[in-house]
C-alpha positions in Angstrom: 35.2 -63.6 -42.5 31.6 -64.9 -42.7 28.5 -63.2 -44.1 27.3 -62.0 -40.7 30.7 -60.5 -39.8 30.6 -58.5 -43.1 27.1 -57.4 -42.4 27.9 -56.3 -38.9 30.8 -54.3 -40.2 28.5 -52.6 -42.8 25.5 -52.1 -40.5 26.2 -48.5 -39.5 26.6 -47.4 -43.2 23.4 -49.3 -44.2 21.5 -47.7 -41.3 22.6 -44.2 -42.4 21.5 -45.0 -46.0 18.1 -46.2 -44.7 17.8 -43.0 -42.7 18.7 -40.8 -45.7 16.0 -42.7 -47.7 13.5 -42.3 -45.0 14.2 -38.5 -44.9 13.9 -38.0 -48.6 11.1 -40.4 -49.4 9.0 -40.3 -46.2 5.7 -39.4 -48.0 6.2 -42.2 -50.5 7.0 -44.8 -47.8 4.0 -43.8 -45.8 1.8 -44.1 -48.9 3.2 -47.5 -49.6 2.5 -48.6 -46.0 -1.1 -47.4 -46.3 -1.5 -49.1 -49.6 -0.2 -52.4 -48.2 -2.5 -52.1 -45.2 -5.5 -51.5 -47.5 -4.6 -54.5 -49.6 -4.4 -56.7 -46.5 -7.7 -55.3 -45.1 -9.3 -56.1 -48.4 -7.9 -59.6 -48.6 -9.1 -60.4 -45.0 -12.4 -58.6 -45.7 -11.8 -56.2 -42.8 -11.7 -59.0 -40.2 -8.5 -57.7 -38.7 -8.8 -54.0 -39.6 -7.9 -52.7 -36.1 -4.8 -54.8 -35.8 -3.7 -54.0 -39.4 -4.2 -50.3 -38.9 -2.3 -50.4 -35.6 0.6 -52.2 -37.3 0.6 -49.7 -40.2 0.7 -46.8 -37.7 3.7 -48.4 -35.8 5.5 -48.9 -39.1 4.9 -45.3 -40.1 6.1 -44.1 -36.7 9.2 -46.1 -37.0 10.0 -44.6 -40.5 9.4 -41.1 -39.1 11.7 -41.8 -36.1 14.4 -43.1 -38.5 14.0 -40.0 -40.6 14.3 -37.7 -37.6 16.9 -39.4 -35.5 18.6 -41.9 -37.8 17.8 -44.5 -35.1 
């Protein structure tokens, strides 16, 4: 059995663990995403601020969805 086969077999368990983490640490994850977006904005001197903010919002929405639905 190859690496990918093992990973596919464990994927549902890993997804549930990620959902549990998203539920219990949602505020910390959102803060980390904001901090990363701020760091990138600073590094690019705000040149791509709109795109970075949009990506950060999508990432936070994905974490929220995972926390709510487990999907």
